[in-house]
C-alpha positions in Angstrom: 65.3 99.7 65.5 61.7 100.9 65.8 60.2 101.8 62.0 60.5 105.4 61.6 57.4 105.2 59.5 55.3 103.5 62.2 55.9 105.7 65.1 55.0 108.6 62.3 51.7 106.8 61.6 50.9 105.3 64.9 52.5 107.6 67.5 50.3 106.7 70.7 50.5 102.7 69.9 54.2 103.4 70.4 54.3 105.5 73.3 52.2 103.1 74.9 54.4 99.9 74.2 57.1 101.3 75.5 55.6 102.6 78.7 54.6 99.1 79.4 58.4 98.7 79.6 57.9 101.0 82.4 59.8 104.2 81.4 59.4 107.4 78.9 60.8 108.1 75.7 61.3 111.4 74.1 59.0 110.5 70.8 58.5 114.5 70.8 62.3 114.6 70.0 61.9 112.2 67.6 59.0 114.1 65.8 60.7 117.1 65.6 63.8 115.5 64.2 62.2 113.4 61.6 60.6 117.0 60.2 63.8 118.6 60.0 65.6 115.8 58.1 62.7 115.4 55.6 62.3 119.2 55.2 66.0 119.4 54.6 65.9 116.2 52.3 62.5 117.9 50.3 64.8 121.1 49.6 67.9 119.3 48.4 65.7 117.3 46.0 64.2 120.5 45.2 67.5 122.3 44.6 68.7 119.2 42.3 65.8 119.3 40.3 66.6 123.3 39.6 70.2 122.4 38.9 69.4 120.0 36.6 66.6 122.4 34.7 69.5 125.3 34.3 72.1 122.3 33.2 70.2 121.6 30.5 69.5 125.0 29.5 72.8 125.6 29.9 74.1 122.5 27.5 71.3 123.2 25.0 72.8 127.4 24.6 75.7 127.6 22.3 76.4 130.5 24.4 77.3 130.4 27.8 75.2 133.0 29.6 77.3 134.6 32.5 73.7 134.7 35.0 73.2 131.2 33.7 76.6 130.3 34.8 76.7 131.9 38.1 73.3 130.1 39.1 74.5 126.5 38.2 77.7 127.4 40.9 75.2 129.1 43.5 72.6 126.2 43.0 75.8 123.6 43.4 76.6 125.4 46.7 73.8 125.4 48.3 72.9 122.1 47.3 76.4 120.9 48.7 75.4 122.1 52.1 72.2 121.0 52.4 72.9 117.9 51.4 75.9 117.6 54.6 72.7 119.4 56.4 70.5 116.7 55.2 73.2 114.4 56.5 73.6 115.6 59.9 70.4 115.3 60.4 69.4 112.1 59.5 72.9 111.0 61.9 70.7 112.5 64.7 67.7 110.8 63.9 69.3 107.6 63.7 70.9 108.1 66.9 67.6 108.7 68.1 66.3 105.8 67.0 68.7 103.5 68.2 68.4 104.4 71.8 64.6 103.1 71.7 63.8 99.5 72.6 62.1 97.2 71.0 58.1 97.2 71.4 56.7 94.5 73.5 54.7 91.6 72.0 50.8 92.2 72.7 50.4 89.2 74.6 53.6 89.8 77.4 52.1 89.9 80.4 52.7 93.3 82.1 55.0 93.9 84.9 57.0 96.2 86.8 59.8 94.1 87.7 61.3 90.4 87.5 58.8 89.6 90.8 56.0 89.8 87.6 57.4 86.9 85.7 55.0 84.0 84.9 55.9 80.4 85.5 54.8 78.8 82.1 56.0 75.3 82.9 58.4 73.3 84.8 59.7 69.7 84.3 61.4 67.4 87.0 61.0 68.1 90.8 64.2 69.2 92.6 65.0 66.1 94.9 66.0 65.9 98.8 69.6 63.9 97.8 69.2 63.1 101.7 72.1 64.8 102.5 73.6 68.4 102.7 74.2 69.4 99.4 77.4 71.5 99.3 77.9 74.6 96.5 79.5 74.0 93.6 82.5 76.6 94.9 83.3 73.9 97.8 83.0 70.7 95.6 84.9 71.9 93.0 87.7 73.4 95.2 87.2 69.7 97.3 87.5 67.6 94.0 90.6 70.0 92.9 88.6 70.8 89.3 88.0 74.6 90.1 90.9 76.8 91.0 89.4 80.4 92.3 93.0 81.5 94.0 95.1 81.1 90.2 92.1 82.8 88.3 92.7 85.5 90.4 95.8 85.4 90.3 96.0 85.5 86.5 93.1 88.0 85.5 91.7 89.3 89.1 88.0 89.1 90.6 85.4 87.1 88.7 88.3 84.8 86.9 88.7 80.9 87.6 90.9 78.1 86.3 88.5 74.3 85.2 91.3 72.0 86.0 91.4 68.5 84.8 88.5 66.6 85.0 87.1 70.3 85.4 88.2 71.5 82.1 87.2 68.3 80.5 83.5 68.6 81.9 83.5 72.1 80.2 84.2 70.8 77.0 82.6 67.7 77.2 79.0 70.0 77.8 80.0 72.3 74.8 80.5 69.0 72.7 77.5 67.5 73.9 75.3 70.6 73.1 76.7 71.6 69.8 76.0 67.9 68.7 72.6 67.6 69.7 71.6 70.7 68.1 73.2 70.3 64.5 72.2 66.6 64.3 69.1 65.7 66.0 67.6 69.8 65.5 68.6 70.8 62.3 70.9 73.9 63.4 74.1 74.8 60.9 77.2 74.9 63.1 79.2 77.9 62.6 82.5 78.9 64.2 82.7 82.4 64.7 85.2 85.2 65.5 84.7 86.2 69.4 85.7 90.0 67.8 83.6 92.3 65.7 83.3 95.6 64.5 81.2 98.6 65.8 78.5 98.4 63.4 78.0 94.7 64.6 77.0 95.8 67.8 74.9 98.1 66.6 72.8 95.9 64.0 72.4 93.4 67.0 71.2 96.2 69.4 74.3 96.0 72.1 75.2 99.5 71.1 74.6 102.6 72.2 72.5 101.1 75.1 75.3 98.8 76.7 78.6 100.0 75.8 79.5 100.3 79.4 79.2 96.6 79.6 81.4 95.9 76.3 85.3 95.1 76.7 86.5 97.1 73.6 89.9 97.7 71.7 90.2 101.1 71.1 93.3 101.0 68.7 91.4 98.7 66.3 87.9 99.8 67.3 86.9 95.8 67.7 84.3 94.5 70.3 84.8 91.1 72.4 81.3 89.8 71.7 78.9 89.4 74.9 77.7 86.7 73.0 77.7 84.7 69.5 74.1 87.0 69.0 76.3 89.5 68.1 78.0 87.7 64.9 75.4 85.9 64.4 73.1 88.7 63.6 75.5 90.0 60.9 75.9 86.7 59.3 73.6 88.0 56.7 73.7 92.1 56.8 72.6 93.6 53.9 71.8 90.7 52.5 68.2 89.9 50.7 67.6 86.1 51.9 65.4 83.5 49.6 62.2 83.3 51.0 62.7 79.5 50.2 65.6 79.3 52.3 63.9 80.6 55.9 63.9 79.8 58.4 67.9 79.9 58.2 68.9 78.0 61.9 72.8 78.8 63.2 74.2 77.2 66.8 77.5 78.5 67.9 79.9 78.0 70.4 81.8 81.5 71.5 83.7 82.4 74.6 81.7 85.5 75.8 82.9 88.7 77.8 81.2 91.1 80.1 81.8 93.5 82.6 79.8 92.3 85.8 79.1 95.2 88.1 77.7 93.6 91.3 77.4 94.4 94.7 79.2 92.3 97.1 76.7 89.3 98.3 75.8 85.6 98.2 75.6 86.2 93.9 79.8 86.8 93.8 80.5 83.4 94.7 81.6 80.9 92.9 81.7 80.7 88.7 78.1 82.0 88.5 78.6 85.3 87.0 82.2 86.1 85.4 83.2 88.5 82.6 84.4 85.6 80.5 82.4 82.4 80.2 81.2 79.9 77.4 77.9 79.6 75.8 76.4 77.8 73.2 73.8 79.9 71.2 71.0 79.1 69.1 69.7 81.2 66.3 67.0 81.8 63.9 66.0 83.7 60.6 62.6 83.4 60.0 59.6 84.3 58.0 57.4 87.5 59.7 54.2 84.9 60.1 55.9 81.8 61.6 58.3 83.6 64.1 56.2 83.3 67.1 55.7 79.2 66.2 60.0 79.1 65.7 60.1 80.7 69.1 58.6 77.9 70.9 60.4 75.5 68.8 63.3 77.3 69.9 62.4 76.9 73.4 61.5 73.4 73.2 65.1 73.1 71.5 67.1 74.1 74.6 64.8 72.4 77.1 65.7 69.2 75.4 69.5 69.7 76.8 67.8 69.8 80.3 66.2 67.2 80.0 68.4 64.8 78.6 71.1 66.1 81.7 67.8 65.2 83.3 68.0 68.4 85.0 64.9 69.9 86.5 64.0 73.4 85.4 61.4 75.6 84.7 60.2 77.8 82.1 59.6 81.7 83.2 57.6 83.9 80.4 59.7 87.8 81.0 56.7 90.4 82.2 57.4 93.7 80.3 59.2 95.5 82.5 62.1 92.3 82.7 62.5 92.0 78.8 66.0 92.7 77.0 66.3 95.7 74.9 65.9 94.0 71.6 63.3 91.6 72.5 59.5 91.5 71.9 59.1 88.3 73.5 61.0 86.2 75.9 61.1 82.4 77.7 63.7 81.9 80.1 64.6 78.5 81.2 66.0 78.3 85.1 67.2 75.1 86.0 67.6 73.9 89.9 70.7 74.4 91.7 70.7 72.1 94.8 73.8 73.6 96.6 73.3 77.4 95.3 69.5 76.6 96.8 68.5 78.8 94.2 66.9 78.4 90.3 69.6 79.3 87.8 69.1 81.2 84.2 71.1 79.0 81.6 69.0 80.7 78.6 67.1 83.1 77.4 65.0 82.9 74.2 64.0 85.9 72.6 61.8 87.0 69.2 63.2 90.0 68.6 60.8 90.7 65.5 62.3 93.1 62.9 64.2 95.0 65.4 67.6 93.6 64.8 67.1 92.9 61.1 66.0 96.7 60.4 69.2 97.7 61.7 71.3 95.4 60.0 69.0 95.6 56.6 68.6 92.0 56.4 65.3 91.0 54.2 63.9 88.9 52.0 61.3 89.0 49.2 57.8 86.7 49.9 56.7 86.6 46.3 59.1 86.7 43.0 56.7 89.9 42.4 56.4 91.4 45.7 58.5 94.2 47.0 61.4 93.1 50.2 60.3 92.8 53.8 62.5 92.7 56.7 63.2 88.8 57.9 62.3 88.0 62.1 65.7 87.3 64.0 65.4 85.0 67.5 68.1 84.3 69.7 68.8 81.9 72.8 71.0 80.0 74.9 71.3 76.6 74.0 72.7 76.4 76.9 75.1 79.0 78.9 78.0 77.7 80.9 79.2 78.1 83.5 75.5 77.6 85.4 74.6 74.2 83.3 78.2 73.2 85.0 77.2 74.4 88.0 73.5 72.0 87.9 75.5 69.5 86.5 78.1 69.1 89.9 75.3 70.4 92.6 72.8 67.8 91.2 75.0 65.0 90.5 77.0 64.9 93.7 77.3 61.9 95.9 77.4 61.5 99.9 81.1 61.4 99.7 81.7 63.8 98.0 82.0 62.7 94.2 80.6 63.5 91.4 78.6 60.8 89.2 78.5 62.1 84.8 75.3 62.3 83.8 74.9 59.2 80.9 74.7 61.2 78.1 78.1 62.8 78.8 80.0 59.4 79.4 80.7 59.0 75.7 82.6 62.8 75.8 84.0 62.2 79.0 
């Protein structure tokens, strides 16, 4: 959430920052809602002061003058009515603020579409296997490790079943990534619920913006997580963190659930996009002054998984038009899949600044004699399946149709 004080004090900066995303936002309506809320709040506080004064007079009087008693009753009714109006005005203002995306960092390249994203570095070269590389959907079926037909029978389109060594490879990748991040990169592993309350989705920035893409249990108002970012954001909701504890680094594996609304085409083949998938997530709570540095470390940690798997990849900085709703700066990591003949995004590493922390009310106190400030939050896949599985299958396939196991996974297999 953007700080309302920032909108009041520097509306032109906020307007220009949001316009860089390629959209127009109704800041004038927010100004009016904020003014109405502050006026109502001021009137309420003024009447409370009158009520308090009248209450003192009534308490110090031996007799209870009828006119003073009536004045107390009248003020009480007005205060009650104004309190409700003030709550309604605050709710309306917050609803508008929740619709605003984060302001891009000044260093984010301007763009009008994903075509304006910038490749900042690459590692490895997509090699020529010397034979016609098969896409994973053909490989998986021939090896008997991906069953599309039974996935559809169980749950419908965009579902599949991993069988035998396919299931074991998925599990091996998850365990490998968790171990690397926990043992080598210093993240604390946590096991999280796959369903959360509505306020968790709001705090992370997924509601109200992306409600149509989320799976929801209406009866109990539980929301299935689209990413572990959601519960990780809320681990410290409404807390004041010790400055010396920052940065706090978490890693978690969860199944993820998202509605995939796609048109027909090559993008729908195989297991690249599904309504349910596995992902290992990295998350950081940081000191604001260190968040940009911690983003670079986060990207490096995610890259290391690609390097250990010997998968060629590139790091892409997203332009303003392609930034996620909560992000102020983002780097995507894309691995090469020779069978699909394309780069597949396996991680999106973002610095959200205080955008999520403000929604979740997560603060820290820089010094013992200072007030509190909002922390910065960072997140990134470390990495996302099944696209890593796709890249491994297609990159390690042999001319005879078999697939070698990457050396770092042999122990897990």
